[in-house]
C-alpha positions as CSV (number, residue, x, y, z in Angstrom):
1,M,184.1,-159.9,-39.2
2,H,184.7,-161.8,-43.2
3,Q,185.0,-165.5,-41.2
4,L,181.6,-165.2,-38.6
5,S,179.3,-168.1,-39.6
6,Y,176.8,-167.4,-37.4
7,L,175.3,-164.0,-36.4
8,G,171.7,-163.8,-34.0
9,L,169.5,-160.6,-34.8
10,S,166.8,-162.3,-33.4
11,F,164.3,-160.0,-31.0
12,N,165.5,-156.8,-32.1
13,E,163.5,-153.5,-33.9
14,F,165.1,-154.3,-37.4
15,S,162.7,-153.2,-39.9
16,D,164.6,-154.7,-42.7
17,I,167.7,-156.8,-43.9
18,P,171.1,-155.0,-43.0
19,E,172.8,-154.8,-46.0
20,V,176.4,-155.4,-44.0
21,L,175.3,-158.8,-43.9
22,E,176.3,-159.3,-47.7
23,K,179.9,-159.3,-46.9
24,L,179.5,-161.9,-43.8
25,T,180.1,-164.6,-46.8
26,A,180.9,-167.7,-44.3
27,M,177.3,-167.2,-43.1
28,D,174.7,-169.4,-44.1
29,K,171.6,-169.0,-42.3
30,L,169.9,-165.3,-41.8
31,C,168.6,-165.6,-38.1
32,M,166.0,-161.8,-37.7
33,S,163.1,-163.6,-35.8
34,G,160.8,-161.5,-33.7
35,N,161.9,-158.1,-35.1
36,C,159.4,-155.5,-37.3
37,M,159.9,-156.2,-41.0
38,A,156.5,-155.7,-42.6
39,T,157.9,-156.1,-46.6
40,L,160.8,-158.5,-47.1
41,H,162.5,-157.0,-50.2
42,L,164.2,-159.8,-52.4
43,P,166.6,-157.6,-54.0
44,I,169.0,-157.4,-51.1
45,L,168.6,-161.4,-50.8
46,R,170.2,-161.9,-54.3
47,K,173.2,-160.1,-53.0
48,M,174.0,-163.0,-50.4
49,P,174.2,-166.0,-52.5
50,H,175.9,-167.5,-49.5
51,I,172.7,-167.3,-47.3
52,K,170.7,-170.9,-48.1
53,H,168.3,-170.7,-44.5
54,I,166.1,-168.2,-43.8
55,D,164.4,-167.2,-40.4
56,L,161.8,-164.5,-40.5
57,R,159.2,-165.5,-37.3
58,L,157.8,-163.1,-35.8
59,N,157.9,-160.5,-37.7
60,V,154.9,-158.2,-39.0
61,I,155.5,-159.2,-43.1
62,R,152.6,-158.4,-45.0
63,R,154.3,-159.0,-48.5
64,L,157.2,-159.8,-50.6
65,M,158.7,-157.3,-53.0
66,G,161.1,-157.2,-55.8
67,D,161.9,-157.9,-59.6
68,E,160.3,-161.8,-59.9
69,S,162.4,-162.0,-63.3
70,D,165.0,-163.9,-61.3
71,F,165.0,-166.9,-58.9
72,L,166.7,-167.0,-55.4
73,H,168.4,-170.6,-56.3
74,H,170.4,-170.4,-53.2
75,V,167.4,-170.0,-50.4
76,T,166.7,-173.8,-49.6
77,Q,165.0,-173.1,-46.2
78,L,162.5,-170.6,-45.6
79,D,160.7,-169.8,-42.0
80,L,157.7,-167.2,-42.1
81,R,155.8,-168.5,-39.1
82,D,153.6,-166.3,-37.3
83,N,153.8,-163.1,-39.7
84,K,150.6,-161.2,-41.5
85,L,151.0,-162.5,-44.8
86,G,147.2,-162.5,-46.5
87,E,149.2,-164.7,-50.2
88,L,152.2,-166.1,-50.9
89,D,153.7,-166.3,-53.8
90,A,157.2,-168.4,-52.7
91,T,157.8,-169.8,-56.4
92,I,161.0,-167.5,-56.6
93,F,162.4,-169.8,-54.3
94,N,162.8,-172.3,-57.1
95,N,165.3,-174.9,-55.2
96,I,163.2,-174.3,-52.0
97,E,163.1,-177.7,-49.8
98,I,161.2,-176.7,-46.7
99,L,158.8,-174.1,-46.2
100,H,157.2,-173.2,-43.1
101,C,154.3,-170.2,-43.1
102,E,152.4,-171.6,-40.2
103,R,150.2,-168.9,-38.3
104,N,149.8,-166.2,-41.4
105,Q,146.7,-165.1,-42.9
106,L,147.2,-166.8,-45.9
107,V,144.1,-167.2,-48.8
108,A,146.4,-168.4,-51.3
109,L,149.4,-170.1,-51.0
110,K,151.6,-170.8,-54.4
111,I,155.5,-172.7,-54.1
112,S,158.1,-174.5,-56.6
113,G,157.8,-178.3,-56.3
114,Y,161.0,-179.0,-57.4
115,L,163.1,-180.0,-54.3
116,L,160.3,-179.4,-51.8
117,K,160.6,-181.9,-49.3
118,A,158.4,-180.3,-46.3
119,L,155.3,-177.9,-46.3
120,Y,154.3,-176.7,-43.1
121,A,151.1,-174.7,-43.2
122,T,148.4,-174.9,-40.8
123,S,146.3,-172.5,-39.1
124,N,145.8,-170.0,-42.1
125,E,142.5,-169.4,-44.2
126,L,144.2,-171.1,-47.2
127,V,141.6,-172.1,-50.3
128,H,144.2,-172.2,-52.7
129,L,147.3,-174.4,-52.3
130,D,149.4,-174.5,-55.8
131,V,152.3,-176.5,-56.0
132,Y,154.2,-177.0,-59.3
133,P,155.9,-179.1,-60.3
134,V,154.7,-182.2,-58.6
135,P,156.8,-182.5,-55.7
136,N,158.6,-185.9,-56.3
137,Y,160.8,-185.5,-52.8
138,L,157.5,-184.3,-50.7
139,T,157.3,-186.1,-47.7
140,Y,155.3,-184.0,-45.0
141,L,152.5,-181.8,-45.7
142,D,150.4,-180.1,-42.8
143,V,147.6,-177.8,-44.4
144,S,145.4,-178.5,-41.2
145,R,143.1,-175.5,-40.1
146,N,142.8,-174.2,-43.2
147,H,139.4,-173.3,-45.7
148,L,140.3,-175.8,-48.1
149,E,137.6,-177.8,-49.6
150,S,139.4,-180.3,-51.9
151,L,142.3,-182.4,-51.8
152,P,144.8,-180.6,-54.8
153,E,145.7,-183.2,-57.6
154,W,148.8,-183.0,-57.0
155,V,148.7,-184.5,-54.0
156,C,148.1,-187.5,-55.2
157,D,151.3,-187.2,-57.5
158,S,153.3,-187.1,-54.5
159,R,154.6,-190.6,-54.2
160,K,157.3,-189.8,-51.2
161,L,154.2,-188.2,-49.5
162,E,154.8,-190.2,-45.8
163,V,152.5,-187.9,-43.8
164,L,149.2,-186.0,-44.6
165,D,147.0,-183.8,-42.2
166,L,144.3,-182.7,-44.1
167,G,142.4,-181.7,-40.3
168,H,140.2,-179.1,-39.6
169,N,139.3,-178.2,-43.0
170,H,135.9,-178.5,-45.2
171,I,137.2,-181.4,-47.5
172,R,134.1,-183.2,-48.5
173,E,136.1,-186.6,-50.2
174,L,139.1,-188.2,-50.8
175,P,140.4,-189.0,-54.1
176,P,140.6,-193.1,-54.1
177,R,144.2,-192.9,-55.6
178,L,145.1,-191.3,-52.6
179,F,145.4,-194.4,-50.6
180,C,147.3,-196.6,-53.6
181,N,150.7,-194.0,-52.1
182,I,152.6,-196.7,-51.5
183,S,154.5,-194.1,-48.9
184,L,151.6,-192.7,-47.3
185,R,152.1,-193.6,-43.3
186,K,150.0,-191.5,-41.4
187,L,146.8,-189.7,-43.1
188,L,145.1,-187.0,-40.2
189,A,141.5,-185.9,-41.8
190,G,139.4,-185.3,-39.2
191,H,137.5,-182.4,-38.3
192,N,136.3,-182.2,-42.0
193,Q,132.5,-183.1,-43.8
194,L,133.4,-186.0,-45.5
195,A,130.2,-188.0,-46.5
196,R,132.4,-191.0,-47.8
197,L,135.4,-192.7,-48.2
198,P,136.6,-194.6,-51.6
199,E,133.9,-197.6,-52.0
200,R,136.8,-199.7,-52.1
201,I,140.6,-199.4,-51.3
202,E,143.1,-201.5,-52.6
203,R,146.3,-202.1,-51.1
204,T,147.2,-199.6,-49.0
205,H,150.2,-199.2,-46.7
206,V,148.4,-196.5,-44.1
207,E,149.6,-197.0,-40.5
208,V,147.4,-194.0,-38.6
209,L,143.7,-193.3,-40.3
210,D,142.0,-190.2,-39.0
211,V,139.0,-189.7,-39.6
212,Q,137.1,-188.6,-36.8
213,H,134.4,-185.9,-36.4
214,N,133.0,-186.1,-40.0
215,Q,129.8,-187.3,-41.8
216,L,130.8,-191.0,-42.7
217,V,127.7,-193.5,-42.7
218,E,129.9,-196.0,-43.5
219,L,133.8,-197.1,-44.3
220,P,134.8,-198.8,-47.3
221,S,133.7,-202.1,-47.3
222,N,137.6,-203.4,-47.5
223,L,139.1,-201.4,-45.5
224,L,140.6,-203.4,-42.9
225,L,141.5,-206.4,-45.1
226,K,143.4,-204.5,-47.7
227,A,144.9,-202.2,-44.9
228,D,147.2,-204.4,-43.4
229,S,149.7,-202.1,-42.0
230,L,147.0,-199.9,-40.3
231,R,147.8,-199.6,-36.6
232,Y,145.5,-196.7,-35.3
233,L,142.1,-195.9,-36.7
234,N,140.2,-193.2,-35.5
235,A,136.7,-192.7,-36.5
236,S,135.0,-191.0,-33.7
237,A,132.0,-188.8,-33.8
238,N,130.6,-190.0,-37.3
239,K,127.3,-191.9,-38.2
240,L,128.4,-195.1,-38.3
241,E,125.9,-197.9,-37.8
242,M,128.9,-200.9,-38.7
243,L,132.2,-201.7,-39.0
244,P,133.5,-203.6,-42.2
245,P,135.3,-207.0,-41.4
246,A,139.0,-207.4,-41.0
247,T,138.7,-210.9,-42.3
248,L,136.9,-213.4,-44.7
249,S,138.0,-216.6,-42.8
250,E,139.1,-217.1,-39.4
251,E,143.1,-216.2,-40.2
252,T,143.8,-212.5,-40.0
253,H,146.5,-210.3,-40.9
254,S,145.1,-207.2,-38.5
255,I,147.7,-205.5,-36.6
256,L,145.1,-203.1,-35.3
257,Q,146.2,-202.0,-31.9
258,E,144.3,-198.9,-31.3
259,L,140.6,-198.2,-32.3
260,Y,138.1,-195.2,-31.3
261,L,134.8,-195.7,-32.7
262,T,132.8,-193.5,-29.8
263,N,130.0,-190.9,-30.7
264,N,128.7,-193.3,-33.6
265,H,125.2,-195.3,-34.2
266,L,126.8,-198.6,-33.6
267,T,125.1,-201.3,-32.1
268,D,126.2,-204.7,-30.6
269,K,125.9,-206.5,-33.8
270,C,129.5,-205.2,-34.5
271,V,131.1,-206.9,-31.6
272,P,131.7,-209.9,-33.0
273,L,133.5,-208.4,-35.7
274,L,136.4,-207.0,-33.4
275,T,137.4,-210.9,-32.8
276,G,139.3,-209.7,-36.1
277,H,141.7,-207.7,-34.1
278,P,143.8,-210.1,-32.0
279,H,146.4,-207.5,-31.7
280,L,143.9,-204.8,-30.3
281,K,145.3,-202.8,-27.0
282,I,143.2,-200.0,-26.8
283,L,139.4,-199.9,-27.8
284,H,136.9,-196.9,-27.5
285,M,133.1,-197.8,-28.1
């Protein structure tokens, strides 16, 4: 048994982590999804330094309990999807790289940012999202379908962030410096309460921009001039009356391929501006 490297305990009726797992030092993954665990007792994890990946999806976990004086250095991946958590302070996992906590009832989430690479927190009730220190390795952040009213400051400082999904929140504005992040490729901010985007955009590398179902009256005047990596733009269901130009001369650098503008206040005055997008394949107006 000491050489056992994998033990699947998923979809049983365990209410706690069996202590016998302390002896299975060849195991690096704890697989206990679909059990009856209501409380995650952290002290027992401290006795299992060989466990790096913890999968506790589809339990009924409402809280984490234990002495918070010692960090759990060995855990790098934690999956708590589909539980009953109302709050989660995961800072005790100070070397966490990937956290899944989708479809809980989270109002507040705290997590260590030292090594964080991906955070999946969609479909909660988040009002507070605290990551400290600034997650310099974070590439993927999904906080869609929550109750956030603003974008946390640390998000703009996450220099390796490639995908940011903020859809279906209550966000009213996006900081101008978010668009200056040279790593950001996909920004999904549809179904919010955005009344405006930054007035002017400096050079941005965003390839996919989704701002559908907001309250935008206009897009930044130089958006299509500066966003020369933009391939996909969805600004449907806003209050747009005009489009910004893609070029100030006959030469254009636009590589835009998909443009969605349905359910706005556009008129035929914007039609000539579409000639600035020679690579356009899909157009919905």
